Z-matrix of the N, CA and C atoms (Angstrom, degrees):
N
C 1 1.449
C 2 1.552 1 111.17
N 3 1.358 2 116.82 1 -15.15
C 4 1.454 3 118.37 2 179.92
C 5 1.521 4 113.76 3 -91.74
N 6 1.305 5 116.05 4 -7.05
C 7 1.479 6 119.37 5 -179.85
C 8 1.543 7 110.68 6 -91.71
N 9 1.298 8 115.39 7 145.95
C 10 1.455 9 120.75 8 176.57
C 11 1.502 10 109.40 9 -137.81
N 12 1.338 11 115.59 10 149.88
C 13 1.462 12 121.90 11 171.50
C 14 1.505 13 108.74 12 -91.59
N 15 1.348 14 117.23 13 122.06
C 16 1.451 15 121.96 14 -179.33
C 17 1.505 16 109.46 15 -100.68
N 18 1.336 17 111.91 16 127.03
C 19 1.476 18 118.52 17 -179.49
C 20 1.494 19 107.62 18 -120.26
N 21 1.381 20 119.70 19 123.28
C 22 1.424 21 121.14 20 176.60
C 23 1.536 22 112.99 21 -79.14
N 24 1.300 23 115.74 22 131.02
C 25 1.464 24 118.87 23 178.48
C 26 1.541 25 107.70 24 -120.95
N 27 1.348 26 114.81 25 131.16
C 28 1.506 27 119.03 26 -176.99
C 29 1.477 28 110.45 27 -70.24
N 30 1.349 29 116.03 28 141.94
C 31 1.448 30 121.74 29 177.54
C 32 1.525 31 107.17 30 -74.20
N 33 1.359 32 119.31 31 141.73
C 34 1.463 33 120.23 32 -177.32
C 35 1.526 34 112.28 33 -66.35
N 36 1.355 35 118.48 34 -30.85
C 37 1.435 36 121.01 35 -176.16
C 38 1.522 37 112.40 36 -77.33
N 39 1.339 38 116.08 37 -35.77
C 40 1.467 39 120.27 38 -178.99
C 41 1.498 40 108.76 39 -138.29
N 42 1.360 41 117.47 40 102.91
C 43 1.484 42 119.50 41 -177.79
C 44 1.509 43 114.56 42 -64.00
N 45 1.351 44 119.42 43 -13.46
C 46 1.427 45 121.22 44 179.55
C 47 1.556 46 112.14 45 -78.13
N 48 1.340 47 116.88 46 -19.65
C 49 1.424 48 121.59 47 178.38
C 50 1.495 49 110.36 48 -99.99
N 51 1.329 50 115.38 49 139.84
C 52 1.471 51 120.87 50 179.87
C 53 1.518 52 109.31 51 -120.96
N 54 1.301 53 116.03 52 153.67
C 55 1.449 54 120.23 53 172.23
C 56 1.549 55 106.56 54 -122.26
N 57 1.327 56 115.49 55 136.53
C 58 1.461 57 117.64 56 -176.33
C 59 1.548 58 109.99 57 -83.42
N 60 1.322 59 114.12 58 138.96
C 61 1.444 60 123.52 59 171.14
C 62 1.497 61 108.71 60 -117.39
N 63 1.342 62 116.29 61 122.66
C 64 1.455 63 119.09 62 179.85
C 65 1.487 64 112.43 63 -101.79
N 66 1.270 65 115.35 64 130.38
C 67 1.477 66 122.88 65 -179.45
C 68 1.543 67 108.74 66 -101.90
N 69 1.298 68 118.21 67 113.15
C 70 1.430 69 121.25 68 -179.56
C 71 1.534 70 107.81 69 -102.85
N 72 1.303 71 116.41 70 169.36
C 73 1.463 72 121.79 71 179.72
C 74 1.524 73 109.85 72 -72.22
N 75 1.286 74 115.25 73 151.65
C 76 1.508 75 120.29 74 178.26
C 77 1.538 76 110.12 75 -63.55
N 78 1.323 77 117.72 76 -36.29
C 79 1.453 78 121.31 77 178.71
C 80 1.505 79 111.12 78 -63.54
N 81 1.351 80 116.45 79 -46.32
C 82 1.470 81 121.81 80 179.11
C 83 1.517 82 112.87 81 -61.94
N 84 1.336 83 116.04 82 -42.54
C 85 1.463 84 120.64 83 178.92
C 86 1.505 85 111.71 84 -65.30
N 87 1.328 86 116.40 85 -39.02
C 88 1.471 87 120.10 86 179.21
C 89 1.514 88 111.05 87 -67.93
N 90 1.312 89 117.17 88 -39.90
C 91 1.474 90 121.95 89 178.26
C 92 1.530 91 111.45 90 -64.51
N 93 1.324 92 116.68 91 -38.71
C 94 1.477 93 121.41 92 178.99
C 95 1.528 94 108.04 93 -64.44
N 96 1.304 95 120.55 94 -42.64
C 97 1.480 96 123.37 95 179.26
C 98 1.478 97 111.43 96 -64.87
N 99 1.355 98 116.86 97 -42.78
C 100 1.479 99 118.17 98 -179.37
C 101 1.506 100 110.62 99 -64.96
N 102 1.325 101 118.50 100 -44.05
C 103 1.464 102 122.66 101 -179.24
C 104 1.522 103 109.50 102 -63.47
N 105 1.365 104 117.31 103 -44.46
C 106 1.460 105 119.49 104 -179.03
C 107 1.503 106 110.58 105 -66.08
N 108 1.326 107 120.73 106 -39.23
C 109 1.459 108 123.65 107 -178.17
C 110 1.587 109 107.90 108 -64.38
N 111 1.314 110 116.73 109 -44.19
C 112 1.455 111 121.12 110 -177.33
C 113 1.564 112 110.74 111 -68.92
N 114 1.314 113 115.62 112 -38.76
C 115 1.469 114 120.80 113 179.04
C 116 1.543 115 110.85 114 -65.57
N 117 1.311 116 116.81 115 -45.32
C 118 1.498 117 121.60 116 177.39
C 119 1.495 118 108.73 117 -64.51
N 120 1.319 119 120.64 118 -41.70
C 121 1.463 120 121.33 119 179.62
C 122 1.548 121 110.47 120 -64.38
N 123 1.295 122 118.14 121 -39.90
C 124 1.477 123 122.14 122 177.82
C 125 1.528 124 111.29 123 -61.67
N 126 1.319 125 115.09 124 -49.73
C 127 1.483 126 121.05 125 -177.67
C 128 1.537 127 109.66 126 -63.33
N 129 1.332 128 117.43 127 -42.98
C 130 1.437 129 120.23 128 -178.46
C 131 1.528 130 112.53 129 -69.06
N 132 1.307 131 116.31 130 -43.62
C 133 1.496 132 121.07 131 -176.18
C 134 1.538 133 110.58 132 -70.25
N 135 1.287 134 120.16 133 -27.80
C 136 1.478 135 122.80 134 -179.01
C 137 1.546 136 111.08 135 -99.69
N 138 1.300 137 117.78 136 9.13
C 139 1.479 138 122.64 137 179.49
C 140 1.530 139 113.48 138 50.31
N 141 1.338 140 115.66 139 45.32
C 142 1.445 141 120.41 140 -179.57
C 143 1.527 142 112.02 141 -90.00
N 144 1.331 143 118.91 142 -8.93
C 145 1.437 144 122.19 143 175.85
C 146 1.524 145 108.27 144 -102.47
N 147 1.315 146 116.29 145 139.94
C 148 1.405 147 122.78 146 178.37
C 149 1.528 148 111.65 147 -71.69
N 150 1.276 149 117.97 148 155.24
C 151 1.450 150 121.85 149 178.42
C 152 1.521 151 110.56 150 -68.25
N 153 1.313 152 118.75 151 -18.38
C 154 1.454 153 121.98 152 179.79
C 155 1.548 154 111.66 153 -78.90
N 156 1.313 155 117.59 154 -11.86
C 157 1.492 156 121.40 155 176.76
C 158 1.501 157 107.45 156 -82.22
N 159 1.325 158 117.07 157 107.61
C 160 1.461 159 120.95 158 -179.06
C 161 1.524 160 112.85 159 -112.46
N 162 1.311 161 117.31 160 -30.62
C 163 1.479 162 118.54 161 -179.09
C 164 1.488 163 112.02 162 -70.61
N 165 1.346 164 116.48 163 139.04
C 166 1.429 165 127.36 164 176.61
C 167 1.561 166 111.87 165 64.10
N 168 1.301 167 116.39 166 31.65
C 169 1.457 168 120.28 167 174.36
C 170 1.514 169 111.53 168 -120.79
N 171 1.290 170 116.38 169 145.07
C 172 1.494 171 122.61 170 -178.94
C 173 1.521 172 108.87 171 -61.08
N 174 1.330 173 117.32 172 129.44
C 175 1.423 174 122.33 173 175.48
C 176 1.500 175 115.78 174 79.08
N 177 1.348 176 116.77 175 4.44
C 178 1.492 177 121.29 176 178.91
C 179 1.449 178 109.44 177 -130.47
N 180 1.346 179 115.43 178 152.64
C 181 1.460 180 118.85 179 -179.06
C 182 1.517 181 107.32 180 -133.20
N 183 1.280 182 116.65 181 161.97
C 184 1.474 183 122.51 182 178.97
C 185 1.542 184 110.30 183 -66.25
N 186 1.325 185 117.56 184 -25.25
C 187 1.470 186 121.27 185 179.56
C 188 1.516 187 110.90 186 -67.47
N 189 1.361 188 118.23 187 -16.61
C 190 1.438 189 122.24 188 176.68
C 191 1.517 190 111.23 189 -58.31
N 192 1.309 191 115.99 190 -35.46
C 193 1.479 192 120.14 191 178.63
C 194 1.523 193 111.60 192 -66.03
N 195 1.347 194 117.12 193 -38.27
C 196 1.460 195 120.78 194 178.48
C 197 1.546 196 110.89 195 -67.37
N 198 1.323 197 116.12 196 -38.69
C 199 1.439 198 119.40 197 178.83
C 200 1.564 199 109.02 198 -66.28
N 201 1.313 200 117.55 199 -43.09
C 202 1.459 201 122.47 200 177.31
C 203 1.545 202 111.82 201 -59.57
N 204 1.346 203 114.63 202 -41.53
C 205 1.435 204 120.49 203 -177.54
C 206 1.561 205 109.81 204 -70.07
N 207 1.322 206 117.54 205 -37.12
C 208 1.433 207 121.42 206 179.82
C 209 1.559 208 111.03 207 -68.82
N 210 1.309 209 116.72 208 -41.10
C 211 1.434 210 119.30 209 -177.79
C 212 1.534 211 111.31 210 -80.23
């Protein structure tokens, strides 16, 4: 589950530059999602994240900080 196949794909603007795309197994990707969902649920339900943490949280955006700063 920790191994991935890396495929270089040329950037459309500059064919000399490539960006790597890693292909992981379906089982590994599914396990990552399950673990992430349970970890987020645990942190949210036990109030272990501060209210100031807005990035990468459901229903919150990083622009919330800008609105808070402006007001």
